[in-house]
N, C-alpha and C positions, 0 to 999 in steps of 0.2 A: 377761468370763466365757465366751467362746465356747470356750475350751479346757477348760473343766471337764467331767468325766466323772462319771456316776453309774452305780453298779450297782443296776439295778432288776430286780424279780422275772422280767422277760422278757428280760433280756439287758443288755449295756453300751451306753449311749447318751450322747450330749452334749447340753448345754442347748441348742445350735442345732438339735438334731434335734426335740425335743419341748418342749411346754409342760406343766407339772405343777403340782400342788398337793399339800401334805402332809396327810393325814388324821389325826384323832386316834388311830386305830389303828396308825399307823405306816406305813401303806401309802402308796405312790405311785401316782396315777392321772394320766391326762392330762385336761386341760379338754375337755369335749365339743367335738368338731371338730378338736383337734389329734391328729396321728397321726405316728408314727415315720416317717422317711424310707425305712426298710427295708419298710414295709408297701406291698403292691401290691394294689390293688382291681381286680377284674375286673368289668367290666359284663356282666350276664346278659341284661338288656334294659333300656330306658330307666327308670330308677327303682329298678332292682334291682341290687345290687352284692354281690360275694363276696370275702371275704378269708380266707386261710389264714395264720396267724402261727404260727412256731415259734420256741421259745427254748431255751437250754441251760444258762443260768445264772440264778438258783440252782437252778431245777427245768427239767426237760425238759417243755416244754409244746407242745401241738399244738391250736390253737383254730381253729375254722371259724366264721365270721360271715356271715350275709346280712342286709343292710339293705334295707328294703322301703319305698318311697314310696306310701303308702296313697291319696294324692290323685291318683295316676296312673290314668286311667280304663282302661288296659290291665290293670291289676293286679286279679286276682281272688283272694280268701282263701277256702279251703275247708278244712273239717275232714272227715276221711274216716274211717269206722270200718272196721275189718278186714272184709274179704270184702264191704263195703258190707251188712253184715248184722247184725241184732240177736241172732243164733243163738249159743248157747254152741259155741266151736269152739276150735282151737288157735292162733288168731290168724293174722297176715299180717305179713310184713316191711314195713318203711316203704318200702324202694325198689319192692316190688310194688305197693303202693298207689299209689306216685308214678307208675309206669309205667302203670298202668291208667288213670289220669286225666290223664296228659300233664302232670304237675306240672314247673315250672321247678325248684323247691326244695321239700323237704320235711323236717321232723324228727318224731321220735317224740314222743308227748306224755304221756297219762295212765298212772298205774299201773293195774294190772289184777289181777283175781281169777283165780286158778289153780284154786281149788276152789268148786264151786257145786253141791251135792248135787242130783240124782244124777249130774250131769255132773263128771267129775274135772277136765276142763281147759276153762274157759270163757272166759277171756280178755275178760272184760266190764270196760270203763272204771269206775273207782271213783266218779268225780265226775260233774258234769253234762256232757252231750254233745249238741251240736245241729249238725246238718250241712244246710246249705242250707234253713234254716226248719223242718226236721223235728227236733222234740225227741226223741232216742232214749233219754234217760235223764231223767226227771222228778224221781224220788227217787233221790238219789245213794247208792250202797252205802256210802260213808263221807261223813259230813256235814263241812261246813266247809272243804272244799278250795278251794285258789286256782283261779280260771278267767281266762282271757283270751277276750273276746268282741268279736265284729264284727257291724255291721249288714249289710244286703243290699248296699250299695255301698261300705262301709268308712268311710262318713261319720261313723258313731258307733262308738267303741271304748271298752273299759274293761278294767281288770286289777284284780281284787279277789277277795274271798270271799263271794259272794252268798249270802243265806238262801233264795232261791228263783229259779226261772226267769223271766226278764224277757221281756215280749212282743216287744222289739225285736231279740232275738238272732236272727241269721240263721246265724252259725257261732260255736260256742264249744266249748272243751275245757278240761279240768281238769288238775291236777297239784298242785305245791306242794313246799316252802312259798314264800310271798312273801318275797323276799330283798332288795328294793328297793322302798320305799314313799315317795312324794313326794319322790324324790331322795335319801332317806336310806338307807344301807346298814344292814341288819340284818334278822334272821329275825322275821317275824311269827308268834307262837305259835299253834298250833292250825290252821294253814293247810296243813298237809302234813307227811310224815315229813321228819326232819331228822338229819343227820349232819355232823360236822365233819370226817370223813375226806377224805383226797385220793382222789378218785375221778373216773371219767367222769361228766360232767353233761350234760344238755340243759336248755336255758333260753330265755326269750324275754323282751322288754320293750317298752314303749311309751314314745315321747317324751312330753314334758310336755303337747303340744298333741293327742296321740292320733294324729298322722298319719305317724308313721314306726313300723315294726315292725323289731325286731331279733330274729333267730334265731340260737342258738348252740349248738354241740356241741364239746365237747372230750374228748380221748382220755386214758386212764389205765390203772392196774393192770399197767403193764409198766415196772417199776423200770428206771430209767436210760435208757428209751426214750420212755415216756409216763408222767410221774408222777402226773398227774392235778392237779386243783385243789380248793380248798375252796370252800364256797358263798360265803363273803366274797370271796374272789378273783375268782369268777365275777360277783358283783354289781359288783366294781370295773371290770371289763371292760365290763359292760353300761353303767355310768355313762359310761365313756370313749367308748362308741359312741353316746351321746346318750340312753340310756335313763333314765326317771323312775320308772317302775313296772315291777318286774320280778319273775320268779317261776322256779322250777325246774320241770322235768318229771321223769318216770321216768328214772333214770340207770343207772350200772353197766353191765350187758352190753347194756341195752336202748338205750343212747345211739347214735343214728344220725342223719346228714345225708345226703341223697341230692340231687344235682344232675343235672337231666335224666335221672332214673331210676337213676343210678349211685351207689353209695355212695362218698363221697369221705373219710370218716373211717376209723378203725381200731377197730371193735367189739371190746370187750376179751374176748368169748367165743371170738374167733378167727374167727367168722362171724356174719352178721347174725341177731339174734334175732327172732322173731315177737312182735308188740306189739298193742296194743288199738286205737290210733288215731293218726293224723298230722294234722299242721298243714302246709298246703300253700299255695305261691304259684303261681298259674297265669297265663300270658299269654293274653288274651282274643283276641289276633291270631295266636296260634300255630297252625299247621296241621300235620298228619302228613305224613310224607315217605315215599312219595309220597302227595299229597292226590287222591283219587279220588271222584267223584261218579258212582255207577253209573246213576242215573236221576233226571231232574228234568223237571218239566212243570207248566204253567199251563193245560193244556187249551186252548190257543188255536190259531187258524189259523196257517198252512196246513195243519199236521198234522191238526188236529181240525176238524170241522164239525158242526153240530147234526144228532143222530141216533145210532143204535145205536153203541156204542164197540167192539163186538166186532170183532176183526180189524184195529182202527185203532191204529197206533203201538205195536204189540205187546200190546194188551190182549185178554183174553178174558172172556167173559161165561158165566155158567151160572144155572140157576134159570128159573122160568116168569116171572118179573118182567122188568123193564126196567133196563138200565144204558146211559144216553145222554148225550151232550154237550147241555148246556142253555145258552141264552143269557139266562135269565130270573133266574138267582139266583147270579151269580158274586161271589166275594170280591174279587178283583183281575181287571183286564182285562174281558173280556166274556163269558167261557164258564167252565163248571165241569162236573165230572162229577156226574151226578144218577142215584141207584140206589133202586130200589123193588122189594123182593120178589126180589132177585137178588143175585149176587156177581160182583165184577169183580176181575181179577188181573193183575198184571204181574211179569215175571221181572227180578230185579235181580242175578242171579249174576255178572255181568261183574266185580264188584269184586274177587272172588276172597276168599281168606282175610284177613280184617282183624281184629286184636285188639279194636276197638271199632267199631261201625257205628251210624249214626244213622238213624232215619226221622222225618221232620218233614213235618206236613201240617196243613191246615186242614179242620175238618169242622163242618157244620151239620146237626143232626137237624131236621126240620121238624115233628116230633111227640114228645111225651114218653111215648107210649105204644106206640111201635114200638121195634125193636132195631136200633141201629147199631153195627157192630163193625169194628175195625181189626186186622188180623193182620199180624205179621211172621214169617215162615216160614223154616225151613232144610230141607235134605234129610232131617234127622232129625226133623222135626216142628215144631210151632208153638214159636217163641221167645218170643212175647209177644203178648197180646191185651188190647185195651181196648174196653169197650162201653158205649154209652148205652143203658141197659136201659130196659124198659117199665114200671118202677116210678119213672122220673124220676131215677135214680141213675146216675153214672159209676162203672164197676166195672172192676177188673183181674182177670185170671184166674189162679187157681193152676195151675200147670203142672208136673207131676212125674210123667212116664209110667213111671219106674222102679218107683214103688209104686202106679200105676194110678189116681191121683186126677186129676180135672179138674173143678175147682168154680169158680164165680164168687163173688167176695166183694167187697162195697162197702167201700171204704177209710175212709169216713166223716169226711173232713175237710171243711172248710167249702165246698169247690168240688164235693162230691160229687153235689149237685143240679144239674140242668142245666135250661135253658129251651129252648123250641122256637124255631126261626128265629133262632138265635144262633150265631155263629162261635166255635169254640173250636180253639186251636192245640194239637195233640197231638204230643208229641216222645217218641220211644222211643229209649233208649240200649241197645243190644245189647252185652254185655261177654262175649267168648268166651275170656277167660283162664280156663284150668283153676281151679277151686276144689276145695279139698281139706279134710279133717278136720272135716266136719260129722258130728253124732252118729250119723247112721243110714245114711249113704251117702257118696259123693263125686261129686256132680253137677258138670257142667262148663258154666260161663257163667251169666249172669244178666241181668236188665233193670230199668232204671229208668224211671219215669214222670214226665213234666213235662206239665202243663196250663197253657196260658197263660204258659209260662216258669217256673212255679212248681213246683220239685221235690216230689213227692207222698209218697214213702214208702221206706224201707229194707225188705229182706227180713226178715219176721217169723218165718219157719218154714221147715223144710226141704223142705215141700211147696209151695214157692212160687217162681215166677220162674225156672226153670232149664231150660235145653235138655238133651238127653239125648246129642246127638251127640258126637263124638270131638273131639280138641283142634284140628283143622283145620276146625271147623265154619265154615261162612259163611252169611250171609243170602242167599237166592236167590229171595224172592218177597215182594211186598206184596199183601194182599187186603183188599178192603172188601166187607162183607156186610150186607144190610138184610132185615128182616122185619117183618111186622106193619103198623101204621098209619104213614101218612106216607112219607117218604123220608130218604136221607141225601145231603148234597151235599159233594163233596170238591174242594179247590182247592190249588194251590201245594204240591205234592207234591216232596219231595227226599229221596233216599237216598244217603247218603255216608258217608265216614269223618271228615268234617269236623264238628265240633260247631256246631250253630246258634247264632246269637248271639241271647242273651237279655238282655244287659246294657242298662241305660238310667239316665239321669240328666236332671234338668231338668224343670220344671214343664210345659213344652209338651210334652215327649215323653211324660210320664206320661199326658196326656190322650188320646194316640193308642193307648194299650194296652188290651188286653181287661180286663173286670172279673175281678177275683181276682189280677192281676198284682201282684207285690211291687216297690215303688218306694223308692228311697233318694234324696230330693232334698237337695241341699246348696247353700247360698249364696243362697236365695231371699229376696226382701225381702216382708214382710207389708205390703200396701198398705193394708188396713183390716181392722177387726174387728167382728162383730156378736155377738149374744148366743148364737147357736148354732153360729157358723163364723167362719172367717178365709179372707181371700184373699191368696195369695202369687204373686209373679210373678218370673220370671228377671230379673236386673239388666239383661239386654241386651234386654228387652221382646220376647223371641221367644215367649213362652207364660206362662200363668198357671193355677192350679188353685185350686179351693175345698178347704180343709182342715177336717176335723172332728176335733177334738182336745179333751182335758181340760185342756191346758196352754192359758193365755190369753196369747199374745204381743202386746205392744202394736204398733201401726202403726209402722212404721220399724225393726222388729226383723229382723236377719239369722238366718235359722234354718237348721237341718237337721232332716229329718222323714223318718221310715221308716213305711211302712204299705202298704195294699192299695187298689187302684184300685176303685172302684164307681161305679154310676150311680144318683143319688138324684133322683127327680122330673124325669128326663130330663137331668140335669147330671152330668159327670163329676167325682167328688170323690176326695180322698185321705183315707181313714179311717186316721187315725194311731195306731199303737200307741207311737210315741215321738216326742217333738218336743223339741228342745233349741235355745234361744236362744244364738246364737253371739256376737251383738253388738247393741246398741241405738242409736238416734240415726241410723239411716241415711236418705239422702234417699229419700223415698217417690217412686216413679215417677210422672211426670205423666201425667194420663189421656190417653188417644187420643181423637180427635175424628171417630169415624165418622158417616156419615150415616144416618138412620133405615132407608133403603133397605138399607144394608150389614147391618144388624142383622136386618131382616125377611128377607134373603136366607139368614140362617143357619138358616133351618128344615131339619130333616134331609133332606127331599126336594131341597133347592135344593143342599145342601152335596154330596150324593151324586152329583148331576149336575154337580158342578164349579163351582157358582156360590156367591157369598158369601165372606166372610172368616171363618177360625176365630178369633173373638175372645173365645170363652167363657173366663169367669174374669178377664178383662183389665179394668183400671178405664178408664173412659170418661166423656166429657162429651158429653151430647146436649141437644138443645133443640127445641121445638116448641109448637104450640098445643094447650092441652088440650081434648080433644073428648069425653070422658067421665069420669066419677068413680064409684068404687065404693068400698066400705068400707075395702078393704085394698090398693088400687091405683087408678091413673088412667091414661089413655091420651093419649099425644101423637102430634101428625102434624105432619110438615113437607112433606107432599105426596108423600113417598116410600114410605110404609108403609101397605099397603092395611088399613084398619081400625083403624090407629093402633099405637103401640108401648107395650105395657104397662109401667108404671113401679111397682115393688113398694114402696109407701109408705103407711102408714096415717095417717089424719087430714087428708087433703085436703078442704077445704071445697066442697061442691057448687057455691057462689057463685062459685068461681074457674074454673069451666068458662068456656072462651073466652079466658082469659088465656094469656100465653106463659110457659113454664116452662124453665129451665135446671137440668139434672139431673145431679149427680156420683154415680157409683155403678159397679156391677160387672155385667157381662153374665151372665146366668143363664138358666134356663128352667124351666118348670113343665108338668104334664101337664093338658090339656083333653080332653073327650070326642072331640075331632077330631084329637087328637095333641099332640105337644110344642110349646110356644110359647115363642119367644125373649123374653126381657125384660130391664130393667135394674133391679137392686136398688139403691135410692137409699141413700145414706150416712144414718145415723141422725141425725146431727148435721150440719147445713149442706148437706145433700145436695139440696135443692130450693130454688131461688130463683125468685120470680115477678116478671115485668116488667110 
């Protein structure tokens, strides 16, 4: 039958070119994974491929498809709202959003409102919208709309019509209707506006395992050139590409796909339409061309020595207080910049004009009743400013000199309160792309704030977050300023047009992140469970972490979890807002066999001095002589732990003091008046054997 030929909707093909199945509807589609020989896929980056398919019979079709491997750690999915703003405005083109964020590929998404009294043109998304953990629309303008959702590291995905915002969503965008559900083609009523017309459409789909994203845009409304497709035909192509759950987005003149910031389809309006939001694929290893680092320092020798920083390495000081290099409180290395009652500034203008610039640094306020401020300045004034304020809150500054306002506002998220003598990673993204069509003026540029790698907010009003200089504005100075009680300590400063890396996966990596950091762990094995928590380890035994979750995974479960890092009782934990059991019956990692001295050396003072092993959260087996018994713990000693190692275990009889105990459990810690104490939490069942 190799000579048999068929007229399919996308052209004439032979059986040797394609594998296919007939559907009840009379349509022909390829089995997932089979492609015509004429299809040529282009690799945009490892795990991301692009296809442009054209046909002339029976219809003129122009179909653009991007397939994304969501398990690739280089892949970052991001939903971007027009102008990075919650303001009513005239929207932004998909390619403009893509260029501003350096997207590899992007498509338009949600339908939008064009009337929102008293504003005539609002361009607000109609459904749910979440960008990097910030829920920009908690109550949809139109309920019941289909959405596609992604967790922080793409380990969790879904495509459905949710009734409410889910805590694990990190990026989410709406549209509709659902046209592919559980592999079955058909429109799900009530999940979005629906037409059977041949039109341009934008769509996306997820594979059955949620690990592949398919993005699609096809052209239409130009008869004999681009005839357009029906939703059923779109769903057919999504199935061919491996889709299992699929939906449409805003189509017609809004349909746009951009690759590397350039539009590659043919918008039916004749030019690109301004829309409300876009779904993007970013390469976490991509860098601008040219990649420029204007200034970077860790305040180490030989450039810096303890003492006044003024005149050293290009730094200047002002004010009556001190700005000096200190060797007593560095985050990394042995020195840091300590400022008290003064200001310290450094020029960064050598980078020249860059559409996007980043300021990344670590800051430690020593008091919650002083003021520690980070400024990023241009020749036209302050571009962004973040303050650790005297009321114990972290605040961003409203900056809008065109209307003469300059106010500080607490953004009110969970990380808005700060602690003294704690390091915070502050990252400012300065976007100097011109912004237009705001309701009361046309400001230029804006900024975004990240704390410990977590995106904090979108622009909420026209009097917020904008520089006033012209289109060639450039960052020319960073400034640190302190007043009031205590001091501010600064370390690891970098000013560049290269985005700092905030991505992470793995239980061990999660432990090294600051509190409040968003983490997405995939493939960890639950080694044991307790009534209040669970311990999960990386399969390769490189790290572990305690999980706090309402879901109760059994030991041996392979899990994916999303949440935020916190320190509870001296122990790093992951407070899960979502936990999914991927598989059960996995081999539980065998316990490590550290000596008691190894565990004793895990005290914070020893670890900071480079001693001890980072074993927290790991399953271990230890043994020693019982030297003391208390109601909720006992202490064992093998001669290597001063005062013995605490074993958290209730019910040990005092009569057993002096016997030898073998303990299976997990390394943890708790707080004593003298500081944090390393301990082993014994398994509830079979965790203690007496010899």
